N, C-alpha and C positions, 0 to 999 in steps of 0.2 A: 336303619332307623334314621329319621330326620333329625338334623341338628340345627337347621336354619328354618326360619319362618318367613314366608313372603307376604302374608296377609297385610295389606295396607288398608284399613277400614276407611271408607269415605266418611264424611261428616255425619250422614244419616244413611240408613239402609232399610229397605222394606223387607222384613224378615218373615218367611212363611210361618215360623214358630210363634210369631206374635199376631198372626192373623193379618199381616200386612202393615202393622203399626211401625212407624219409623223408629229406629234406634238412634239415640244421641250418643255417639261413640265417646264424646268427651265427658259425658255425664253418667252413662251406665257403669256400674262398678263390679269389680271382682273382689271377693273376700279372700284374704290371705289367712289361712286357718292355723290354729295352734296344732302342731303336728302330734304332740303327745296326746291331746284330747281326741283327735281324729283317729289315731292308731288304737287308743284304748277302747273307745266306745262309740266311734263315729259321730262324736258331738261336733256340731258346727259352732265353734268358738273362735272368733277372730283373734289373731295374734298381733295384727298390725292394722293401721288405718286402711280403709278400702282404697283400691286403685281403680282408676278409670280403665276401661277396656283398652283404650289407646295406649295408656302408660304401661299397662300390663304386657301388651304385645311388644312394646319397645324393650321392656326389661327381659322378656324371653329371648329376644334376638341378641341383646347385649350379653346375656349370660350363657348363650348357646344351650339353653334348657332343652331337655328331652322329656317328652311325656312318656311315662312308664305304665300308667293305668288311668282308667276313668271309671267313675261310679255310675250306677243307674241314676235316674232322676231322684233328687232328694225331696221329701215332703216337708215343707216348712210353711203351712197355711198362714196366709195373712202377711207374709214377708216378701220383699222384692225378689228374693232368691228361691222362692218356692218353685219346685220342678227344675232347679239348677242341677249341675253336675260337678262333682269334685274331680279335679285332675291332680294326679301325683306327678311331680316333675323332679328330675334329677338335675342338679346344677353343680358348679364347682364348690358351692357351700354345703351341698348335701341335698336331702329330700325336702321338698316343700309341697304343700297342698293348697289348692285354690278352688273356691266355689265360683263357678261361672254361671251367671244368670241366664235364663232361657233366651232372652233376646240376643245374647251374644253367641249362642250355639252355632251361628253361621260361620264362625271362624274354625270350628272343629275339623272340617275337612282338610284344612291346611296343616293342622297340628298333629293329627293322628295318623298312624300307619295302619295298614290293614290288619296287622297282628297285635295292635294295642289291646290288652285285655280289659274287660269290664270286671271290676272288682267290687264286691258288696262291702 
């Protein structure tokens, strides 16, 4: 299992998932979800303020976080995170869940192992 993350996002990236639209790494956000609500009924309820993708990646490296599962795309029509994916991560503080927006899915190759399960 990977415990270090090497992705260093550039200021902007042309992502195929966005039809070539540039991602502003300092602006695109990851939602840190309420773990009890996600575990209970897969509700997307933020537990903390959103993190920029850049800040989130730094935090993963600092905490030596390990991705333990990923969800299929989440339907949230009309929201920035529609078609996003929830990653379950283990850290020294325990299990955390983060909703990664579609434009940031380009970092998944560096975060996931071939055996990372997709969990509904």
